[in-house]
PDB file of N, H, CA, C and O in Angstrom:
ATOM      1  N   MET A   1      15.784 -14.136 -23.027  1.00  0.00           N
ATOM      2  CA  MET A   1      14.637 -14.419 -22.382  1.00  0.00           C
ATOM      3  C   MET A   1      13.758 -14.512 -20.366  1.00  0.00           C
ATOM      4  O   MET A   1      12.729 -14.640 -19.704  1.00  0.00           O
ATOM      5  N   ALA A   2      15.940 -14.223 -20.356  1.00  0.00           N
ATOM      6  H   ALA A   2      16.776 -14.118 -20.894  1.00  0.00           H
ATOM      7  CA  ALA A   2      15.776 -14.500 -18.901  1.00  0.00           C
ATOM      8  C   ALA A   2      15.215 -12.817 -18.090  1.00  0.00           C
ATOM      9  O   ALA A   2      14.651 -12.296 -17.128  1.00  0.00           O
ATOM     10  N   ALA A   3      16.025 -12.556 -19.595  1.00  0.00           N
ATOM     11  H   ALA A   3      16.484 -12.979 -20.377  1.00  0.00           H
ATOM     12  CA  ALA A   3      16.117 -10.685 -18.793  1.00  0.00           C
ATOM     13  C   ALA A   3      14.668 -10.221 -18.237  1.00  0.00           C
ATOM     14  O   ALA A   3      14.338  -9.766 -17.142  1.00  0.00           O
ATOM     15  N   ASN A   4      13.660 -10.613 -19.838  1.00  0.00           N
ATOM     16  H   ASN A   4      13.928 -10.982 -20.728  1.00  0.00           H
ATOM     17  CA  ASN A   4      12.660 -10.021 -19.722  1.00  0.00           C
ATOM     18  C   ASN A   4      11.630 -11.013 -18.274  1.00  0.00           C
ATOM     19  O   ASN A   4      10.884 -10.864 -17.306  1.00  0.00           O
ATOM     20  N   ALA A   5      12.194 -11.802 -18.944  1.00  0.00           N
ATOM     21  H   ALA A   5      12.800 -11.923 -19.731  1.00  0.00           H
ATOM     22  CA  ALA A   5      11.047 -12.547 -17.723  1.00  0.00           C
ATOM     23  C   ALA A   5      11.426 -11.676 -16.010  1.00  0.00           C
ATOM     24  O   ALA A   5      10.544 -11.511 -15.167  1.00  0.00           O
ATOM     25  N   LEU A   6      13.092 -11.166 -15.790  1.00  0.00           N
ATOM     26  H   LEU A   6      13.807 -11.300 -16.475  1.00  0.00           H
ATOM     27  CA  LEU A   6      13.143 -10.728 -14.724  1.00  0.00           C
ATOM     28  C   LEU A   6      12.406  -8.941 -14.481  1.00  0.00           C
ATOM     29  O   LEU A   6      11.866  -8.302 -13.578  1.00  0.00           O
ATOM     30  N   LEU A   7      12.910  -8.691 -16.231  1.00  0.00           N
ATOM     31  H   LEU A   7      13.349  -9.209 -16.964  1.00  0.00           H
ATOM     32  CA  LEU A   7      11.818  -7.191 -15.419  1.00  0.00           C
ATOM     33  C   LEU A   7      10.286  -6.969 -15.105  1.00  0.00           C
ATOM     34  O   LEU A   7       9.725  -6.185 -14.339  1.00  0.00           O
ATOM     35  N   LEU A   8       9.712  -8.127 -16.138  1.00  0.00           N
ATOM     36  H   LEU A   8      10.168  -8.764 -16.760  1.00  0.00           H
ATOM     37  CA  LEU A   8       7.854  -8.787 -15.175  1.00  0.00           C
ATOM     38  C   LEU A   8       8.058  -9.137 -14.309  1.00  0.00           C
ATOM     39  O   LEU A   8       7.162  -8.858 -13.513  1.00  0.00           O
ATOM     40  N   TYR A   9       9.185  -9.928 -13.706  1.00  0.00           N
ATOM     41  H   TYR A   9       9.913 -10.155 -14.353  1.00  0.00           H
ATOM     42  CA  TYR A   9       8.725 -10.173 -11.840  1.00  0.00           C
ATOM     43  C   TYR A   9       9.148  -8.819 -11.320  1.00  0.00           C
ATOM     44  O   TYR A   9       8.376  -8.446 -10.436  1.00  0.00           O
ATOM     45  N   MET A  10      10.030  -8.038 -11.552  1.00  0.00           N
ATOM     46  H   MET A  10      10.657  -8.341 -12.270  1.00  0.00           H
ATOM     47  CA  MET A  10      10.380  -6.589 -10.815  1.00  0.00           C
ATOM     48  C   MET A  10       8.833  -5.852 -10.654  1.00  0.00           C
ATOM     49  O   MET A  10       8.053  -5.712  -9.712  1.00  0.00           O
ATOM     50  N   ARG A  11       8.830  -5.558 -11.748  1.00  0.00           N
ATOM     51  H   ARG A  11       9.464  -5.672 -12.514  1.00  0.00           H
ATOM     52  CA  ARG A  11       7.369  -5.091 -12.181  1.00  0.00           C
ATOM     53  C   ARG A  11       6.328  -5.445 -11.839  1.00  0.00           C
ATOM     54  O   ARG A  11       5.352  -4.835 -12.276  1.00  0.00           O
ATOM     55  N   LYS A  12       6.222  -6.061 -11.338  1.00  0.00           N
ATOM     56  H   LYS A  12       7.015  -6.556 -10.983  1.00  0.00           H
ATOM     57  CA  LYS A  12       5.033  -7.328 -10.454  1.00  0.00           C
ATOM     58  C   LYS A  12       5.393  -6.421  -9.909  1.00  0.00           C
ATOM     59  O   LYS A  12       5.074  -5.250 -10.117  1.00  0.00           O
ATOM     60  N   ILE A  13       6.573  -7.113  -8.632  1.00  0.00           N
ATOM     61  H   ILE A  13       6.832  -8.064  -8.463  1.00  0.00           H
ATOM     62  CA  ILE A  13       6.792  -6.661  -7.121  1.00  0.00           C
ATOM     63  C   ILE A  13       6.849  -5.234  -6.365  1.00  0.00           C
ATOM     64  O   ILE A  13       6.877  -4.893  -5.182  1.00  0.00           O
ATOM     65  N   SER A  14       6.855  -4.431  -7.845  1.00  0.00           N
ATOM     66  H   SER A  14       6.832  -4.707  -8.806  1.00  0.00           H
ATOM     67  CA  SER A  14       7.183  -2.670  -7.829  1.00  0.00           C
ATOM     68  C   SER A  14       5.431  -2.420  -7.271  1.00  0.00           C
ATOM     69  O   SER A  14       5.021  -1.944  -6.213  1.00  0.00           O
ATOM     70  N   SER A  15       4.698  -2.938  -8.423  1.00  0.00           N
ATOM     71  H   SER A  15       5.031  -3.325  -9.283  1.00  0.00           H
ATOM     72  CA  SER A  15       3.516  -2.913  -8.103  1.00  0.00           C
ATOM     73  C   SER A  15       2.736  -2.898  -7.090  1.00  0.00           C
ATOM     74  O   SER A  15       1.965  -2.069  -6.606  1.00  0.00           O
ATOM     75  N   LEU A  16       3.263  -4.632  -6.680  1.00  0.00           N
ATOM     76  H   LEU A  16       3.889  -5.306  -7.074  1.00  0.00           H
ATOM     77  CA  LEU A  16       2.953  -5.189  -5.210  1.00  0.00           C
ATOM     78  C   LEU A  16       3.247  -3.669  -3.869  1.00  0.00           C
ATOM     79  O   LEU A  16       2.411  -2.984  -3.281  1.00  0.00           O
ATOM     80  N   LEU A  17       4.596  -3.644  -3.823  1.00  0.00           N
ATOM     81  H   LEU A  17       5.276  -4.201  -4.301  1.00  0.00           H
ATOM     82  CA  LEU A  17       4.493  -2.476  -3.320  1.00  0.00           C
ATOM     83  C   LEU A  17       3.858  -1.581  -3.377  1.00  0.00           C
ATOM     84  O   LEU A  17       3.299  -1.088  -2.398  1.00  0.00           O
ATOM     85  N   ILE A  18       3.821  -1.364  -3.962  1.00  0.00           N
ATOM     86  H   ILE A  18       4.276  -1.765  -4.757  1.00  0.00           H
ATOM     87  CA  ILE A  18       2.531   0.098  -4.238  1.00  0.00           C
ATOM     88  C   ILE A  18       1.570   0.345  -3.633  1.00  0.00           C
ATOM     89  O   ILE A  18       1.381   1.315  -2.899  1.00  0.00           O
ATOM     90  N   GLU A  19       0.549  -0.899  -3.996  1.00  0.00           N
ATOM     91  H   GLU A  19       0.703  -1.687  -4.592  1.00  0.00           H
ATOM     92  CA  GLU A  19      -0.110  -1.469  -3.503  1.00  0.00           C
ATOM     93  C   GLU A  19      -0.861  -1.328  -1.852  1.00  0.00           C
ATOM     94  O   GLU A  19      -1.794  -0.762  -1.283  1.00  0.00           O
ATOM     95  N   THR A  20       0.164  -2.179  -1.612  1.00  0.00           N
ATOM     96  H   THR A  20       0.922  -2.639  -2.074  1.00  0.00           H
ATOM     97  CA  THR A  20       0.542  -2.599   0.116  1.00  0.00           C
ATOM     98  C   THR A  20       0.401  -0.945   0.912  1.00  0.00           C
ATOM     99  O   THR A  20      -0.363  -0.536   1.786  1.00  0.00           O
ATOM    100  N   ARG A  21       1.563  -0.253   0.113  1.00  0.00           N
ATOM    101  H   ARG A  21       2.184  -0.586  -0.597  1.00  0.00           H
ATOM    102  CA  ARG A  21       1.677   0.933   1.009  1.00  0.00           C
ATOM    103  C   ARG A  21       0.481   2.184   0.630  1.00  0.00           C
ATOM    104  O   ARG A  21       0.193   3.198   1.267  1.00  0.00           O
ATOM    105  N   ASN A  22       0.040   1.753  -0.424  1.00  0.00           N
ATOM    106  H   ASN A  22       0.274   0.930  -0.941  1.00  0.00           H
ATOM    107  CA  ASN A  22      -1.158   2.856   0.117  1.00  0.00           C
ATOM    108  C   ASN A  22      -2.819   2.481   0.363  1.00  0.00           C
ATOM    109  O   ASN A  22      -3.756   3.279   0.329  1.00  0.00           O
ATOM    110  N   SER A  23      -2.879   0.798   0.659  1.00  0.00           N
ATOM    111  H   SER A  23      -2.118   0.150   0.687  1.00  0.00           H
ATOM    112  CA  SER A  23      -3.670   0.290   1.668  1.00  0.00           C
ATOM    113  C   SER A  23      -2.740   0.416   2.857  1.00  0.00           C
ATOM    114  O   SER A  23      -3.292   1.404   3.342  1.00  0.00           O
ATOM    115  N   LEU A  24      -1.743   0.162   3.693  1.00  0.00           N
ATOM    116  H   LEU A  24      -1.295  -0.641   3.299  1.00  0.00           H
ATOM    117  CA  LEU A  24      -1.645   0.445   4.673  1.00  0.00           C
ATOM    118  C   LEU A  24      -1.635   2.629   5.317  1.00  0.00           C
ATOM    119  O   LEU A  24      -1.761   3.334   6.319  1.00  0.00           O
ATOM    120  N   ARG A  25      -1.431   2.688   4.093  1.00  0.00           N
ATOM    121  H   ARG A  25      -1.329   2.116   3.280  1.00  0.00           H
ATOM    122  CA  ARG A  25      -1.577   4.608   4.457  1.00  0.00           C
ATOM    123  C   ARG A  25      -3.453   5.219   4.206  1.00  0.00           C
ATOM    124  O   ARG A  25      -3.863   6.317   4.583  1.00  0.00           O
ATOM    125  N   GLN A  26      -4.233   4.231   3.547  1.00  0.00           N
ATOM    126  H   GLN A  26      -3.900   3.339   3.241  1.00  0.00           H
ATOM    127  CA  GLN A  26      -5.394   4.231   4.062  1.00  0.00           C
ATOM    128  C   GLN A  26      -6.367   3.415   5.220  1.00  0.00           C
ATOM    129  O   GLN A  26      -7.575   3.343   5.445  1.00  0.00           O
ATOM    130  N   ARG A  27      -5.620   3.075   5.577  1.00  0.00           N
ATOM    131  H   ARG A  27      -4.638   3.134   5.394  1.00  0.00           H
ATOM    132  CA  ARG A  27      -5.495   2.000   6.805  1.00  0.00           C
ATOM    133  C   ARG A  27      -5.028   2.685   8.634  1.00  0.00           C
ATOM    134  O   ARG A  27      -5.234   2.366   9.805  1.00  0.00           O
ATOM    135  N   ASN A  28      -4.175   3.974   7.704  1.00  0.00           N
ATOM    136  H   ASN A  28      -4.007   4.233   6.752  1.00  0.00           H
ATOM    137  CA  ASN A  28      -3.893   4.419   9.248  1.00  0.00           C
ATOM    138  C   ASN A  28      -4.388   5.640   9.081  1.00  0.00           C
ATOM    139  O   ASN A  28      -4.462   6.350  10.084  1.00  0.00           O
ATOM    140  N   ASN A  29      -4.941   6.289   7.494  1.00  0.00           N
ATOM    141  H   ASN A  29      -4.881   5.713   6.679  1.00  0.00           H
ATOM    142  CA  ASN A  29      -6.284   7.109   7.536  1.00  0.00           C
ATOM    143  C   ASN A  29      -7.505   7.207   8.316  1.00  0.00           C
ATOM    144  O   ASN A  29      -8.244   8.103   8.724  1.00  0.00           O
ATOM    145  N   ASP A  30      -7.437   6.020   8.364  1.00  0.00           N
ATOM    146  H   ASP A  30      -6.837   5.292   8.033  1.00  0.00           H
ATOM    147  CA  ASP A  30      -9.233   5.379   8.300  1.00  0.00           C
ATOM    148  C   ASP A  30      -8.490   5.275  10.589  1.00  0.00           C
ATOM    149  O   ASP A  30      -8.787   6.321  11.166  1.00  0.00           O
ATOM    150  N   TYR A  31      -8.039   4.652  11.150  1.00  0.00           N
ATOM    151  H   TYR A  31      -7.798   3.802  10.682  1.00  0.00           H
ATOM    152  CA  TYR A  31      -6.792   5.010  11.724  1.00  0.00           C
ATOM    153  C   TYR A  31      -7.708   5.954  13.031  1.00  0.00           C
ATOM    154  O   TYR A  31      -8.376   5.866  14.062  1.00  0.00           O
ATOM    155  N   ALA A  32      -7.161   6.784  12.111  1.00  0.00           N
ATOM    156  H   ALA A  32      -6.619   6.856  11.274  1.00  0.00           H
ATOM    157  CA  ALA A  32      -6.817   8.836  12.476  1.00  0.00           C
ATOM    158  C   ALA A  32      -8.379   8.833  12.658  1.00  0.00           C
ATOM    159  O   ALA A  32      -8.926   8.891  13.760  1.00  0.00           O
ATOM    160  N   GLY A  33      -8.953   8.767  11.603  1.00  0.00           N
ATOM    161  H   GLY A  33      -8.509   8.719  10.708  1.00  0.00           H
ATOM    162  CA  GLY A  33     -10.407   9.625  11.299  1.00  0.00           C
ATOM    163  C   GLY A  33     -10.937   8.263  12.437  1.00  0.00           C
ATOM    164  O   GLY A  33     -10.113   8.200  13.350  1.00  0.00           O
ATOM    165  N   ILE A  34     -11.717   7.525  12.555  1.00  0.00           N
ATOM    166  H   ILE A  34     -12.386   7.577  11.814  1.00  0.00           H
ATOM    167  CA  ILE A  34     -11.398   6.662  14.221  1.00  0.00           C
ATOM    168  C   ILE A  34     -11.618   7.636  15.743  1.00  0.00           C
ATOM    169  O   ILE A  34     -12.608   7.952  16.403  1.00  0.00           O
ATOM    170  N   VAL A  35      -9.361   8.026  15.934  1.00  0.00           N
ATOM    171  H   VAL A  35      -8.557   7.769  15.398  1.00  0.00           H
ATOM    172  CA  VAL A  35      -8.780   8.257  16.820  1.00  0.00           C
ATOM    173  C   VAL A  35      -9.970   9.817  17.219  1.00  0.00           C
ATOM    174  O   VAL A  35     -10.706   9.995  18.190  1.00  0.00           O
ATOM    175  N   GLN A  36      -9.752  10.555  16.203  1.00  0.00           N
ATOM    176  H   GLN A  36      -9.155  10.410  15.414  1.00  0.00           H
ATOM    177  CA  GLN A  36     -10.874  12.387  15.998  1.00  0.00           C
ATOM    178  C   GLN A  36     -11.547  11.657  17.042  1.00  0.00           C
ATOM    179  O   GLN A  36     -11.493  11.789  18.265  1.00  0.00           O
ATOM    180  N   TYR A  37     -12.354  10.659  16.128  1.00  0.00           N
ATOM    181  H   TYR A  37     -12.398  10.551  15.135  1.00  0.00           H
ATOM    182  CA  TYR A  37     -13.870  10.524  16.165  1.00  0.00           C
ATOM    183  C   TYR A  37     -14.131  10.728  17.853  1.00  0.00           C
ATOM    184  O   TYR A  37     -14.684  11.643  18.462  1.00  0.00           O
ATOM    185  N   ILE A  38     -13.363   9.229  18.419  1.00  0.00           N
ATOM    186  H   ILE A  38     -12.914   8.486  17.924  1.00  0.00           H
ATOM    187  CA  ILE A  38     -13.643   9.052  19.477  1.00  0.00           C
ATOM    188  C   ILE A  38     -13.233  10.214  20.605  1.00  0.00           C
ATOM    189  O   ILE A  38     -13.742  10.165  21.725  1.00  0.00           O
ATOM    190  N   LYS A  39     -12.150  11.409  20.194  1.00  0.00           N
ATOM    191  H   LYS A  39     -11.737  11.449  19.284  1.00  0.00           H
ATOM    192  CA  LYS A  39     -11.851  12.485  20.215  1.00  0.00           C
ATOM    193  C   LYS A  39     -12.779  14.032  20.688  1.00  0.00           C
ATOM    194  O   LYS A  39     -12.796  14.893  21.568  1.00  0.00           O
ATOM    195  N   GLU A  40     -13.435  13.663  19.490  1.00  0.00           N
ATOM    196  H   GLU A  40     -13.421  12.964  18.775  1.00  0.00           H
ATOM    197  CA  GLU A  40     -14.475  14.408  19.821  1.00  0.00           C
ATOM    198  C   GLU A  40     -16.141  14.016  20.183  1.00  0.00           C
ATOM    199  O   GLU A  40     -17.043  14.825  19.969  1.00  0.00           O
ATOM    200  N   PHE A  41     -16.302  13.087  20.575  1.00  0.00           N
ATOM    201  H   PHE A  41     -15.568  12.430  20.749  1.00  0.00           H
ATOM    202  CA  PHE A  41     -16.877  12.421  21.244  1.00  0.00           C
ATOM    203  C   PHE A  41     -16.756  12.437  23.208  1.00  0.00           C
ATOM    204  O   PHE A  41     -17.437  11.657  23.874  1.00  0.00           O
TER     205      PHE A  41
END
């Protein structure tokens, strides 16, 4: 039972990490787009 709960917990944490990494990458892409826009302006 404890091992099962631990497995669920690990899975939840890894999915959270993946979501965080994806949102950070998206924010970096947005920032790069803004910088590119300013350079063209």
